[in-house]
N, C-alpha and C positions, 0 to 999 in steps of 0.2 A: 324763758331763756333756755330753751331746749338745744341739745346738740343732736343732729341726725347724722348717722354714719351709714352711708349707702354703698353697697357693693353691686355693681352692674356686670352682667356678662357682656363681653365684647371689648373692642379696642377703645382706648381713650379717645374722646371726642369733646373738645372744649365747648363747642356750640351746644351739644346735647347736655353736657354737664350744667351749663348755664340755664338751659330750659328746665331741666329736671330740678335743679336747686330752687328756681323760682316757683315751680309748681309745688314742691314740698313745703317751702316757706309759706306759700299762700294757703295751702290746706292746713298747716299747723296753726296759722293765725285764725282762719275761718272756723275750723272745727274744734281745735283744742284751746283757742283763745290765748295764744302765746304772742308776745311782742315780736314782730318781725325784726326790729332793730337788735334784738338779743338772740336771734335764731342763727345757729351755725350749721352748715351742711358740708360734710367731708365726703368726697366720692372717690372710690377705688374701682378698679376694673380687673376682671378675671377673664382670661381667654376661655371661650366656650369648650375648647378641647381639654381644659383643666377643671371644669365644673361638671360634676357627676351627680345625676339624679336617677335613682332606681337602677344603678349599675351601668348606666350609659351616659356618655358625655352629652352635654347640650348640643355640641357640634354634630354628633351622630343623629341626634333627635331632631335637628333643625329648629331648635327652640331657643328662646332667650329666658333669662331669669334675673332676679334681684333679691337682695336681702337688705332690709332697712331696720336699723336699730336706733330707736329714739329714746333719749333720756329726758324725763320730765320729773318735776317734784311730785312726790306722793301726795295723794288727796287733793290734787288740783284739777282732776278731770274725772268724770263719771265713766262707768263701764260703757254706757251708750255712746258717749263721745268718742271713746277709744275704738269701739266697734265701727262707728261711722268713719273715723279716720282711716282705719285699716281697709275698709271697703273702697274708700275714695282713692287711697294710694294705689291699691291693686288695679283699679279701673284706669287711673291716669297713667301709671307706668306701663300698663298693658297697651294703651293707645300710643304711647311714645315709642315703646320698644318693638311692638308687633310680635305675634306668635309666641306669647308669653306662656311659659310652663306654669301649670297650676300650682306646682310646688315652688312658689316664690313666697318669701316670708316677710312679715312685719312684726317686730318685737318692740312693744312699748314698755320700757323700764320705768317703773315707779320708784324713784330713789328717795330715801328719807332726806328731809330738808337739812338735817345736821350732817349728812354724809356727802354733800356735794355743793358746788357753787362755782363762781367765776370771779376773776379779779381779786383773788385772795380772800373772799368772804363766802361763808356758807349761805345757802338759801334761808336757813333758819335765822341766822343773824339779820339778814335783809328784812325778813318778815317782822321780827321784833323791832328793828329800827324804824320800819314804816309805821308800825302801831304806835310807838312812842312819839314819833314826829307828828302824828295825827292827833294826839291827845293834847 
């Protein structure tokens, strides 16, 4: 049940947002083993004239960039899975956006199960409830 917050350089484009959201949800399911039905993707856009890397705007550099922040429950993925996810995201968004600046970021937040959730329930509560129901 992750939430992915993606910031893309460039103007809003509904078709691109749909493609990118589907790609990210697919990678999240395939690599991080998250349920696509519980995966949320929120996309924001920043004008390349207002995104500065190394003291120059992306517009001046003729580059694109992104920042992906994904929140997952701590201890549900290995370091290798997270590294594979990061590499796949960079590859796929590079193919989608073209001329991607190397300084584009992916941040995987490992949140404590007691500190977050959805539908008014923490992930810790959901895990305990699942264990009790299985017993």
